[in-house]
Backbone as CSV, one residue per row, in Angstrom:
resi,resn,N_x,N_y,N_z,CA_x,CA_y,CA_z,C_x,C_y,C_z
1,GLY,-17.583,13.664,-15.339,-18.521,14.713,-15.594,-18.827,15.563,-14.371
2,ALA,-18.307,15.173,-13.222,-18.597,15.933,-12.004,-18.051,17.352,-12.075
3,ASN,-17.055,17.582,-12.892,-16.449,18.913,-12.981,-17.111,19.825,-13.995
4,LEU,-17.995,19.331,-14.818,-18.560,20.139,-15.904,-19.115,21.476,-15.431
5,ALA,-19.811,21.466,-14.326,-20.435,22.698,-13.828,-19.406,23.737,-13.370
6,HIS,-18.172,23.315,-13.152,-17.149,24.220,-12.629,-16.351,24.941,-13.710
7,TYR,-16.553,24.577,-14.967,-15.844,25.251,-16.048,-16.636,26.484,-16.461
8,PRO,-16.053,27.673,-16.353,-16.783,28.898,-16.694,-16.979,29.024,-18.208
9,PRO,-17.912,29.858,-18.618,-18.144,30.076,-20.050,-16.893,30.560,-20.797
10,ALA,-15.948,31.179,-20.084,-14.727,31.675,-20.719,-13.846,30.539,-21.260
11,VAL,-14.062,29.322,-20.785,-13.306,28.179,-21.309,-13.781,27.927,-22.733
12,GLU,-12.875,28.117,-23.675,-13.240,28.056,-25.084,-13.478,26.643,-25.589
13,ARG,-12.736,25.687,-25.040,-12.835,24.319,-25.542,-12.532,23.347,-24.416
14,LEU,-13.324,22.290,-24.357,-13.080,21.206,-23.417,-12.856,19.922,-24.206
15,VAL,-11.833,19.192,-23.835,-11.604,17.870,-24.394,-11.653,16.917,-23.216
16,LEU,-12.644,16.050,-23.212,-12.852,15.106,-22.123,-12.386,13.728,-22.583
17,VAL,-11.552,13.099,-21.795,-10.993,11.801,-22.154,-11.611,10.750,-21.245
18,GLU,-12.319,9.788,-21.834,-12.935,8.714,-21.057,-12.911,7.420,-21.876
19,PRO,-11.921,6.572,-21.624,-11.818,5.328,-22.388,-12.828,4.250,-21.980
20,ASP,-13.370,4.333,-20.778,-14.314,3.325,-20.290,-15.701,3.570,-20.889
21,ARG,-16.225,2.566,-21.583,-17.500,2.705,-22.297,-18.651,3.070,-21.362
22,TYR,-18.738,2.416,-20.224,-19.812,2.686,-19.253,-19.722,4.123,-18.731
23,MET,-18.526,4.533,-18.335,-18.350,5.890,-17.798,-18.542,6.944,-18.891
24,ARG,-18.166,6.612,-20.131,-18.361,7.549,-21.240,-19.841,7.789,-21.490
25,ARG,-20.657,6.740,-21.354,-22.109,6.891,-21.501,-22.654,7.840,-20.436
26,LYS,-22.209,7.650,-19.196,-22.637,8.533,-18.106,-22.178,9.973,-18.361
27,LEU,-20.948,10.121,-18.839,-20.404,11.443,-19.139,-21.218,12.122,-20.236
28,SER,-21.559,11.388,-21.264,-22.353,11.957,-22.372,-23.702,12.460,-21.880
29,LYS,-24.338,11.695,-20.994,-25.635,12.106,-20.436,-25.478,13.379,-19.600
30,LYS,-24.432,13.425,-18.783,-24.192,14.610,-17.956,-23.892,15.834,-18.820
31,LEU,-23.139,15.608,-19.876,-22.813,16.698,-20.783,-24.070,17.234,-21.455
32,ALA,-24.930,16.350,-21.926,-26.182,16.772,-22.565,-27.046,17.551,-21.584
33,ALA,-27.102,17.098,-20.336,-27.911,17.768,-19.315,-27.322,19.126,-18.922
34,SER,-26.019,19.285,-19.107,-25.368,20.549,-18.720,-25.686,21.680,-19.686
35,GLY,-26.117,21.346,-20.878,-26.387,22.356,-21.886,-25.129,22.856,-22.578
36,ARG,-24.007,22.291,-22.225,-22.719,22.725,-22.791,-22.238,21.699,-23.818
37,THR,-22.883,21.639,-24.941,-22.509,20.643,-25.941,-21.622,21.208,-27.036
38,ASN,-21.578,22.542,-27.191,-20.667,23.086,-28.196,-19.269,23.221,-27.608
39,SER,-18.281,23.129,-28.431,-16.870,23.223,-28.057,-16.446,22.179,-27.018
40,VAL,-17.106,21.015,-27.029,-16.733,19.917,-26.141,-16.550,18.661,-26.977
41,ASP,-15.403,18.017,-26.797,-15.132,16.744,-27.463,-14.939,15.680,-26.399
42,ILE,-15.482,14.493,-26.660,-15.235,13.341,-25.787,-14.398,12.353,-26.586
43,ILE,-13.249,12.004,-26.039,-12.335,11.071,-26.707,-12.380,9.746,-25.962
44,ASP,-12.475,8.662,-26.725,-12.648,7.339,-26.129,-11.359,6.531,-26.029
45,ARG,-10.216,7.181,-26.080,-8.940,6.481,-25.972,-8.292,6.747,-24.620
46,ALA,-7.360,5.886,-24.277,-6.608,6.079,-23.043,-5.735,7.319,-23.154
47,LEU,-5.518,7.954,-22.058,-4.720,9.179,-21.995,-3.354,8.994,-22.641
48,GLU,-2.740,7.850,-22.394,-1.409,7.589,-22.928,-1.410,7.376,-24.443
49,LYS,-2.604,7.216,-25.035,-2.704,6.905,-26.465,-3.430,7.992,-27.262
50,LEU,-3.472,9.183,-26.736,-4.134,10.280,-27.435,-3.318,10.699,-28.642
51,ASP,-4.015,11.102,-29.678,-3.359,11.580,-30.887,-3.732,13.055,-31.064
52,LEU,-3.196,13.890,-30.186,-3.480,15.327,-30.209,-2.163,16.082,-30.378
53,PRO,-2.204,17.270,-30.940,-0.969,18.039,-31.159,-0.265,18.392,-29.844
54,ASP,1.048,18.310,-29.857,1.851,18.722,-28.702,1.597,20.192,-28.393
55,GLU,1.705,20.523,-27.123,1.594,21.900,-26.629,0.321,22.600,-27.111
56,SER,-0.794,21.867,-27.051,-2.057,22.438,-27.545,-3.069,22.734,-26.432
57,PHE,-2.675,22.539,-25.170,-3.589,22.783,-24.057,-2.927,23.668,-23.003
58,ASP,-3.714,24.585,-22.464,-3.225,25.445,-21.386,-3.326,24.753,-20.030
59,PHE,-4.347,23.925,-19.869,-4.558,23.209,-18.610,-5.048,21.799,-18.884
60,VAL,-4.672,20.911,-17.992,-5.236,19.568,-17.930,-5.746,19.397,-16.508
61,VAL,-6.966,18.898,-16.381,-7.555,18.649,-15.068,-7.696,17.140,-14.901
62,ALA,-7.127,16.617,-13.830,-7.206,15.186,-13.533,-7.854,15.030,-12.161
63,THR,-9.047,14.494,-12.148,-9.783,14.328,-10.900,-10.099,12.849,-10.701
64,LEU,-9.389,12.234,-9.776,-9.599,10.829,-9.430,-9.499,9.920,-10.653
65,VAL,-8.500,10.194,-11.506,-8.289,9.358,-12.684,-6.873,8.807,-12.778
66,LEU,-5.891,9.491,-12.233,-4.515,9.031,-12.365,-4.283,7.726,-11.608
67,CYS,-5.176,7.402,-10.701,-5.074,6.129,-9.988,-5.371,4.945,-10.898
68,SER,-6.113,5.185,-11.979,-6.581,4.063,-12.796,-5.904,3.934,-14.162
69,VAL,-5.026,4.866,-14.515,-4.345,4.713,-15.796,-3.407,3.516,-15.729
70,ALA,-3.272,2.837,-16.852,-2.447,1.619,-16.876,-0.987,1.926,-16.573
71,ASP,-0.487,3.020,-17.105,0.916,3.382,-16.941,0.982,4.851,-16.529
72,LEU,1.155,5.107,-15.251,1.158,6.472,-14.730,2.270,7.310,-15.350
73,THR,3.440,6.733,-15.513,4.561,7.466,-16.104,4.227,7.900,-17.528
74,ALA,3.669,7.008,-18.322,3.301,7.330,-19.711,2.177,8.357,-19.751
75,ALA,1.212,8.237,-18.849,0.097,9.190,-18.819,0.592,10.592,-18.489
76,LEU,1.476,10.705,-17.512,2.012,12.021,-17.150,2.910,12.578,-18.252
77,ALA,3.631,11.712,-18.946,4.436,12.167,-20.090,3.529,12.707,-21.189
78,ALA,2.382,12.053,-21.410,1.426,12.519,-22.423,0.854,13.879,-22.031
79,ILE,0.509,14.041,-20.759,0.002,15.331,-20.278,1.061,16.413,-20.472
80,TYR,2.287,16.095,-20.119,3.391,17.049,-20.248,3.531,17.505,-21.701
81,GLN,3.451,16.576,-22.633,3.568,16.902,-24.061,2.413,17.769,-24.535
82,LEU,1.217,17.514,-24.003,0.035,18.261,-24.439,0.020,19.700,-23.944
83,LEU,0.662,19.950,-22.809,0.619,21.281,-22.214,1.568,22.259,-22.899
84,THR,1.091,23.492,-23.026,1.952,24.571,-23.491,2.991,24.858,-22.407
85,PRO,4.141,25.436,-22.742,5.090,25.832,-21.696,4.394,26.767,-20.699
86,GLY,4.535,26.477,-19.425,3.852,27.240,-18.390,2.444,26.742,-18.111
87,GLY,1.988,25.762,-18.896,0.644,25.206,-18.711,0.531,24.441,-17.404
88,GLY,-0.700,24.293,-16.928,-0.923,23.709,-15.612,-1.642,22.378,-15.618
89,LEU,-1.261,21.548,-14.678,-1.952,20.301,-14.379,-2.632,20.501,-13.031
90,VAL,-3.950,20.518,-13.039,-4.732,20.641,-11.809,-5.148,19.227,-11.438
91,PHE,-4.858,18.804,-10.212,-5.108,17.411,-9.866,-5.752,17.254,-8.491
92,LEU,-6.566,16.219,-8.402,-7.155,15.753,-7.148,-7.166,14.243,-7.268
93,GLU,-6.375,13.578,-6.452,-6.229,12.129,-6.567,-6.167,11.486,-5.185
94,HIS,-6.759,10.290,-5.073,-6.512,9.550,-3.841,-5.196,8.821,-4.006
95,VAL,-4.452,8.707,-2.911,-3.059,8.268,-2.982,-2.714,7.319,-1.841
96,ALA,-1.475,6.860,-1.868,-0.953,6.009,-0.801,-1.015,6.753,0.533
97,ALA,-1.384,6.045,1.564,-1.496,6.612,2.916,-0.115,6.633,3.579
98,GLU,0.774,7.448,3.046,2.160,7.480,3.505,2.287,7.807,4.990
99,GLU,1.412,8.659,5.498,1.502,9.087,6.897,0.809,8.118,7.856
100,ARG,0.135,7.094,7.326,-0.578,6.113,8.159,-0.144,4.711,7.743
101,PRO,0.958,4.198,8.310,1.517,2.912,7.881,0.518,1.748,7.907
102,ARG,-0.343,1.708,8.883,-1.323,0.616,8.958,-2.298,0.687,7.771
103,ARG,-2.783,1.885,7.472,-3.694,2.056,6.340,-2.986,1.735,5.018
104,LEU,-1.725,2.138,4.911,-0.950,1.843,3.706,-0.806,0.328,3.517
105,ARG,-0.589,-0.411,4.602,-0.516,-1.885,4.495,-1.833,-2.444,3.967
106,TRP,-2.959,-1.911,4.453,-4.262,-2.358,3.969,-4.463,-1.999,2.499
107,GLN,-4.029,-0.811,2.133,-4.132,-0.425,0.720,-3.370,-1.421,-0.154
108,ARG,-2.174,-1.769,0.254,-1.359,-2.708,-0.530,-1.968,-4.102,-0.555
109,ARG,-2.547,-4.534,0.546,-3.201,-5.858,0.590,-4.414,-5.910,-0.334
110,LEU,-5.213,-4.851,-0.300,-6.459,-4.829,-1.065,-6.276,-4.482,-2.542
111,GLN,-5.178,-3.849,-2.876,-4.994,-3.324,-4.223,-5.186,-4.352,-5.340
112,PRO,-4.645,-5.585,-5.257,-4.839,-6.525,-6.380,-6.314,-6.800,-6.692
113,VAL,-7.128,-6.953,-5.664,-8.556,-7.203,-5.867,-9.258,-5.909,-6.265
114,TRP,-8.908,-4.828,-5.578,-9.530,-3.524,-5.836,-9.363,-3.115,-7.300
115,LYS,-8.160,-3.351,-7.859,-7.921,-2.983,-9.263,-8.904,-3.706,-10.187
116,ARG,-9.238,-4.940,-9.870,-10.155,-5.714,-10.721,-11.593,-5.225,-10.632
117,VAL,-12.002,-4.805,-9.453,-13.406,-4.409,-9.282,-13.646,-2.909,-9.437
118,ALA,-12.573,-2.120,-9.457,-12.733,-0.660,-9.492,-11.993,-0.025,-10.673
119,GLY,-12.090,-0.645,-11.837,-11.560,-0.021,-13.047,-10.073,0.254,-13.040
120,ASN,-9.279,-0.670,-12.510,-7.817,-0.566,-12.461,-7.321,0.488,-11.470
121,CYS,-8.126,0.844,-10.503,-7.747,1.828,-9.494,-6.653,1.263,-8.585
122,HIS,-5.536,1.973,-8.530,-4.411,1.624,-7.659,-4.550,2.425,-6.368
123,LEU,-4.718,1.746,-5.271,-4.928,2.422,-3.992,-3.673,3.088,-3.438
124,ALA,-2.507,2.575,-3.788,-1.274,3.011,-3.120,-0.291,3.691,-4.065
125,ARG,-0.793,4.510,-4.970,0.105,5.231,-5.879,0.706,6.446,-5.177
126,HIS,1.910,6.764,-5.581,2.622,7.941,-5.074,2.581,9.011,-6.177
127,THR,1.430,9.615,-6.329,1.145,10.493,-7.457,2.003,11.757,-7.469
128,THR,2.209,12.376,-6.339,3.008,13.604,-6.300,4.424,13.336,-6.782
129,SER,5.025,12.255,-6.316,6.381,11.897,-6.754,6.420,11.655,-8.256
130,ALA,5.395,10.994,-8.775,5.334,10.714,-10.212,5.192,12.002,-11.016
131,ILE,4.424,12.957,-10.517,4.258,14.246,-11.204,5.600,14.971,-11.259
132,LEU,6.322,14.975,-10.161,7.645,15.608,-10.134,8.607,14.897,-11.078
133,ALA,8.593,13.574,-11.077,9.489,12.793,-11.941,9.193,13.030,-13.419
134,ALA,7.963,13.416,-13.743,7.586,13.689,-15.132,8.093,15.041,-15.609
135,GLY,8.691,15.833,-14.713,9.261,17.119,-15.110,8.447,18.332,-14.703
136,PHE,7.333,18.108,-14.034,6.501,19.227,-13.591,7.106,19.899,-12.366
137,VAL,6.735,21.145,-12.161,7.082,21.888,-10.955,5.777,22.030,-10.170
138,ILE,5.786,21.597,-8.921,4.594,21.703,-8.091,4.457,23.146,-7.620
139,GLU,3.339,23.748,-7.958,3.070,25.132,-7.565,2.352,25.182,-6.220
140,ALA,1.448,24.250,-6.029,0.693,24.165,-4.772,0.265,22.720,-4.597
141,VAL,0.344,22.234,-3.361,-0.108,20.864,-3.086,-0.597,20.775,-1.654
142,THR,-1.670,20.021,-1.473,-2.248,19.798,-0.155,-2.625,18.333,-0.037
143,ARG,-2.296,17.742,1.089,-2.772,16.383,1.388,-3.968,16.544,2.316
144,GLU,-5.065,15.906,1.951,-6.269,15.983,2.764,-6.933,14.620,2.821
145,CYS,-7.918,14.527,3.685,-8.667,13.293,3.874,-10.057,13.458,3.248
146,MET,-10.452,12.499,2.411,-11.818,12.487,1.863,-12.685,11.777,2.902
147,ARG,-13.273,12.524,3.781,-13.919,11.973,4.969,-15.053,10.991,4.703
148,LYS,-15.818,11.186,3.647,-16.962,10.302,3.408,-16.579,9.034,2.651
149,ALA,-15.323,8.928,2.246,-14.866,7.759,1.494,-14.476,6.628,2.448
150,ALA,-14.361,5.437,1.888,-13.855,4.292,2.658,-12.440,4.622,3.128
151,PRO,-12.022,4.118,4.284,-10.707,4.462,4.827,-9.542,4.275,3.850
152,VAL,-9.578,3.237,3.018,-8.462,3.022,2.091,-8.432,4.048,0.965
153,LEU,-9.532,4.786,0.777,-9.607,5.814,-0.268,-9.440,7.234,0.271
154,ARG,-9.396,7.388,1.566,-9.418,8.727,2.171,-8.214,9.607,1.882
155,PRO,-6.986,9.080,1.873,-5.861,10.000,1.641,-5.910,10.563,0.221
156,THR,-5.854,11.883,0.122,-5.848,12.519,-1.198,-4.734,13.546,-1.279
157,VAL,-4.379,13.840,-2.499,-3.458,14.926,-2.780,-4.151,15.793,-3.827
158,ARG,-4.061,17.095,-3.644,-4.680,18.028,-4.591,-3.735,19.195,-4.787
159,GLY,-3.702,19.654,-6.022,-2.783,20.765,-6.260,-2.713,21.184,-7.714
160,ILE,-1.703,21.998,-7.965,-1.426,22.502,-9.310,0.048,22.295,-9.575
161,ALA,0.337,21.692,-10.727,1.706,21.527,-11.174,1.837,22.236,-12.508
162,ARG,3.000,22.735,-12.815,3.202,23.468,-14.067,4.340,22.840,-14.877
163,LYS,4.149,22.889,-16.180,5.233,22.564,-17.102,6.117,23.802,-17.157
164,PRO,7.401,23.662,-16.930,8.260,24.854,-16.965,8.138,25.608,-18.289
165,ALA,8.179,26.931,-18.186,8.044,27.783,-19.389,9.317,27.773,-20.198
């Protein structure tokens, strides 16, 4: 729900996917407080298990969620199917610390426990590579550090990928 305030009124429809019951409750409260309750649907299924028409979305926004999907390849395939040709995937994800080998070792050590306590969050995913492997074309990408986060969560990748037209 952190992104709700960033969607302009011109956005005709929002479909929010939140399979976690606790997080869905928080999302519902944020949505009610935003005043934007029309043209918004909350779906309680996993991204990989959505039953929505192919090529029915112009954009998909993924913010700190691709780390926790059970099957990243299946989730990205589902996003690809949902997007219209030329549609965009806007993403912000924490990722493997590829440029910091010591931090990457810590991410890998902590990941088995971290996944259990943090909603299946994988600390050392290679999200950009997975997006490319799913058939997307990266339009823009930046690796940055989330400075206020714990060191194992700091490496992030943010960008826009497109389904070829």
